[in-house]
C-alpha positions as CSV (number, residue, x, y, z in Angstrom):
1,M,14.8,0.7,84.2
2,K,15.9,-2.9,84.4
3,S,14.0,-5.0,86.9
4,S,17.0,-5.8,89.1
5,V,17.8,-2.1,89.5
6,F,14.2,-1.3,90.0
7,N,13.9,-3.9,92.8
8,L,17.0,-2.6,94.5
9,V,15.6,0.9,94.5
10,I,12.3,-0.3,96.0
11,L,14.2,-2.2,98.7
12,I,16.3,0.9,99.6
13,L,13.3,3.2,99.7
14,F,11.2,0.7,101.7
15,T,13.9,0.3,104.3
16,A,14.4,4.1,104.6
17,F,10.8,5.1,104.7
18,M,8.8,2.2,106.1
19,S,6.3,4.6,107.6
20,C,5.5,6.1,104.2
21,E,2.5,5.0,102.2
22,T,2.9,3.1,98.9
23,N,0.5,2.0,96.3
24,E,0.5,-0.3,93.3
25,T,0.8,2.5,90.7
26,Q,3.7,4.3,92.4
27,T,6.0,1.9,94.2
28,V,8.3,4.5,95.8
29,A,8.1,6.3,99.1
30,K,5.1,8.6,99.6
31,F,5.3,11.7,101.7
32,T,1.8,12.1,103.1
33,E,1.8,15.0,105.6
34,L,0.9,18.3,103.9
35,V,3.0,21.1,105.4
36,M,2.5,23.9,102.8
37,A,-0.1,24.5,100.1
38,D,-1.0,27.5,98.0
39,E,-4.2,26.8,96.1
40,F,-4.3,30.4,94.7
41,D,-7.9,30.8,95.7
42,V,-7.6,34.5,96.8
43,E,-7.8,37.0,93.9
44,G,-5.1,39.7,93.5
45,A,-1.5,39.5,94.5
46,P,0.0,36.2,95.6
47,N,0.0,35.4,99.3
48,P,2.8,37.6,100.8
49,D,3.1,35.1,103.7
50,I,4.4,32.6,101.2
51,W,5.8,34.5,98.2
52,G,8.4,37.2,97.7
53,Y,10.0,38.4,94.5
54,N,13.2,38.9,92.7
55,I,13.2,42.3,91.0
56,G,15.3,43.6,88.1
57,T,17.7,41.9,85.7
58,G,20.1,40.3,88.2
59,E,23.8,39.9,87.5
60,N,24.5,39.0,83.9
61,G,20.8,38.4,83.3
62,W,20.4,36.3,86.5
63,G,23.5,34.4,85.5
64,N,21.9,33.1,82.3
65,N,21.9,36.1,79.9
66,E,18.2,36.4,80.3
67,L,16.5,39.4,78.7
68,Q,13.6,40.2,80.9
69,Y,13.1,42.6,83.8
70,Y,11.4,40.9,86.7
71,T,8.7,42.9,88.4
72,D,6.0,42.5,91.1
73,R,3.4,44.4,89.0
74,A,-0.1,43.0,88.5
75,D,0.7,43.1,84.8
76,N,3.3,40.4,85.3
77,V,2.0,38.4,88.3
78,S,-1.5,38.0,89.7
79,V,-4.0,35.4,91.0
80,Q,-7.2,35.1,89.0
81,N,-10.0,32.5,89.0
82,G,-8.0,30.1,91.3
83,V,-4.8,30.3,89.2
84,L,-1.5,32.1,89.6
85,I,-0.6,33.8,86.3
86,I,3.0,34.8,85.6
87,T,3.0,36.9,82.4
88,A,5.9,37.6,80.1
89,K,5.4,40.8,78.0
90,E,7.3,42.4,75.2
91,E,7.6,46.0,76.3
92,Q,10.3,48.5,77.1
93,F,10.8,48.7,80.8
94,N,13.8,50.0,82.8
95,G,16.2,49.3,79.9
96,S,14.9,45.9,79.1
97,A,12.8,44.8,76.1
98,Y,10.7,42.3,78.1
99,T,9.1,42.0,81.6
100,S,8.0,39.0,83.6
101,A,8.0,37.7,87.2
102,R,10.0,35.5,89.5
103,L,8.4,34.4,92.8
104,L,10.3,32.7,95.7
105,T,9.6,31.4,99.2
106,K,13.1,32.4,100.6
107,G,12.8,33.3,104.2
108,K,9.1,32.4,104.3
109,F,9.0,28.7,103.6
110,E,12.0,26.4,103.3
111,Q,12.3,22.6,103.8
112,T,14.8,19.7,103.6
113,Y,13.4,16.6,102.0
114,G,9.8,15.7,101.1
115,R,7.6,15.9,98.1
116,F,7.4,19.2,96.3
117,E,4.8,19.5,93.5
118,A,2.9,22.0,91.3
119,R,0.2,21.7,88.7
120,I,1.2,24.0,85.8
121,R,0.2,24.8,82.3
122,L,3.2,26.0,80.4
123,P,3.6,28.7,77.8
124,Y,5.2,28.2,74.3
125,G,7.4,29.8,71.7
126,Q,11.1,30.3,70.9
127,G,12.9,32.0,73.7
128,I,10.4,31.2,76.5
129,W,11.9,29.6,79.5
130,P,9.6,28.8,82.6
131,A,10.8,26.8,85.6
132,F,9.7,25.4,88.9
133,W,12.8,24.8,91.1
134,L,14.5,24.7,94.5
135,L,17.6,26.6,95.7
136,G,19.6,26.0,98.8
137,D,19.4,28.7,101.5
138,D,22.3,31.0,101.1
139,A,21.2,33.5,103.8
140,N,24.4,33.2,105.9
141,G,26.5,34.4,102.9
142,T,29.2,31.7,103.4
143,Q,28.3,29.7,100.3
144,I,27.3,30.7,96.8
145,W,25.9,28.8,93.8
146,P,26.5,26.0,93.0
147,E,27.8,25.0,96.4
148,I,24.3,25.7,97.9
149,G,22.7,23.3,95.5
150,E,19.9,23.6,93.0
151,I,17.1,21.2,92.1
152,D,15.2,22.0,88.9
153,I,11.9,20.1,89.4
154,M,10.6,21.3,86.0
155,E,12.5,23.3,83.3
156,Y,11.2,23.8,79.8
157,V,12.0,25.7,76.6
158,G,9.0,26.9,74.6
159,N,10.1,25.7,71.2
160,E,10.0,22.1,72.5
161,P,6.4,21.9,73.9
162,T,6.5,18.2,74.5
163,R,9.6,18.0,76.6
164,V,10.6,19.0,80.1
165,F,13.8,18.5,82.1
166,G,14.6,17.5,85.7
167,T,18.1,18.5,86.8
168,V,20.4,19.0,89.8
169,H,23.3,21.4,90.1
170,G,26.1,21.3,92.6
171,P,29.9,21.8,92.9
172,G,31.5,20.0,90.0
173,Y,28.2,19.5,88.1
174,S,26.7,22.8,87.4
175,G,25.6,24.7,84.3
176,G,26.5,22.7,81.2
177,Q,27.8,19.9,83.4
178,S,24.6,19.5,85.4
179,I,23.0,16.1,85.9
180,S,19.8,16.1,83.9
181,K,17.2,13.9,82.2
182,S,14.3,14.9,80.0
183,Y,10.7,13.6,79.9
184,N,8.7,13.5,76.6
185,L,5.0,13.8,76.6
186,E,3.4,11.5,74.1
187,N,0.5,12.6,71.9
188,D,0.1,15.9,73.8
189,R,1.8,19.2,74.6
190,F,2.7,20.9,77.9
191,D,1.2,24.2,76.7
192,T,-2.3,22.8,76.0
193,G,-3.2,21.6,79.5
194,F,-2.2,21.3,83.1
195,H,0.4,18.8,84.3
196,I,1.8,17.9,87.7
197,F,5.5,18.3,88.1
198,G,7.1,17.0,91.3
199,I,10.0,15.5,93.2
200,E,10.3,13.2,96.1
201,W,13.6,14.0,97.9
202,G,15.3,12.0,100.6
203,P,18.8,11.9,102.1
204,D,20.2,9.9,99.3
205,Y,17.9,10.3,96.3
206,I,15.8,12.7,94.3
207,N,13.0,11.2,92.3
208,F,11.5,13.3,89.4
209,Y,7.9,12.9,88.3
210,V,5.5,14.1,85.6
211,D,1.8,13.4,86.4
212,D,3.1,10.9,89.1
213,K,5.1,9.0,86.6
214,L,8.7,8.4,87.8
215,Y,11.1,9.2,85.0
216,N,14.4,9.9,86.7
217,Q,16.2,9.1,90.0
218,I,19.4,10.9,91.0
219,T,21.6,9.6,93.9
220,P,25.0,10.5,95.3
221,K,26.7,8.0,93.1
222,D,25.3,9.8,90.0
223,V,27.1,13.2,90.7
224,P,30.8,13.8,90.2
225,G,31.1,16.2,93.1
226,E,29.8,16.6,96.6
227,W,26.1,15.7,97.2
228,V,25.0,19.0,98.7
229,F,21.3,18.1,99.1
230,N,21.6,17.2,102.8
231,N,23.1,20.5,103.9
232,G,20.0,22.4,104.9
233,P,16.6,23.7,103.7
234,F,15.8,24.7,100.2
235,Y,13.3,27.3,99.0
236,I,10.9,27.3,96.0
237,I,11.1,29.5,92.9
238,L,8.6,29.9,90.1
239,N,9.7,32.0,87.2
240,L,9.1,32.7,83.5
241,A,12.3,33.9,81.8
242,V,12.6,35.3,78.3
243,G,15.8,34.5,76.4
244,G,18.9,33.2,78.0
245,A,21.6,30.6,77.5
246,L,19.3,27.6,77.3
247,P,16.4,28.7,75.0
248,G,18.1,31.5,73.0
249,S,16.3,34.7,72.2
250,P,12.7,35.1,71.0
251,N,12.3,35.4,67.2
252,A,9.7,36.9,64.9
253,E,7.3,33.9,65.4
254,T,7.3,34.3,69.3
255,V,3.9,35.5,70.4
256,F,3.5,37.8,73.4
257,P,2.2,38.0,76.0
258,Q,3.0,34.4,77.3
259,N,1.4,33.0,80.5
260,M,2.6,30.4,82.9
261,L,-0.5,29.2,84.8
262,V,-0.1,27.6,88.2
263,D,-3.1,25.8,89.7
264,Y,-1.4,24.9,93.0
265,V,1.9,24.4,94.8
266,R,2.0,21.8,97.6
267,V,4.8,20.4,99.8
268,Y,4.6,17.3,101.9
269,K,6.9,15.6,104.5
270,R,7.0,12.1,105.9
271,S,4.3,11.6,108.4
272,N,5.4,10.8,111.9
273,N,2.6,8.3,112.0
């Protein structure tokens, strides 16, 4: 980012969030009040006060031609040794050739603005498609995707183990026309260790981070349609898809099972102090 643009960004964020902490290594607004955290420190099923599930194949493979059947079975989702494990398996199940899990906080935890982050070790292989993302609340039934808005904090295809994406979808910029940028990990891979994926989201910006490194900022001027990220709370989704429009199908070299390991999920808001 050129220095003049960088200084403008800092000025805008300082003005908007003067009560937020800053530091020398991350000179953008910091949201410091922890409002939700799951450290996955209780063995067994994920905390039902925080997480629900999508079950089945959805419409048209959850809108993406995905191949898996999502379940809430311990075979596909469990907490072990302080880590949430989402497992994709190659098996025949209810007419599908694969199973996996998709967890969401809809109706349990939703928030507008703040810092959303998770520490995750990703799987690998052709046709493997994990994501950590936010979706606008569509509970009233008056709006559907993409009008409700979508923020993909981390999206990844398993045959490119050094790259992740940060993306937004809305009316006029969804699917193949979404606004996106990738982050490439140097001298390392996302499937060999844990990394922190996060956003800081305010009324007129969404900042994307990997390991606290800012690599993308999206603002209303960057989208060709309506900025729908001020319209209400969003909920969290963690899922591990198999196949679909973005990664394509698994091939003979794809190893199963594949695991998405989540060390924690944390959400902050701006402190009133």
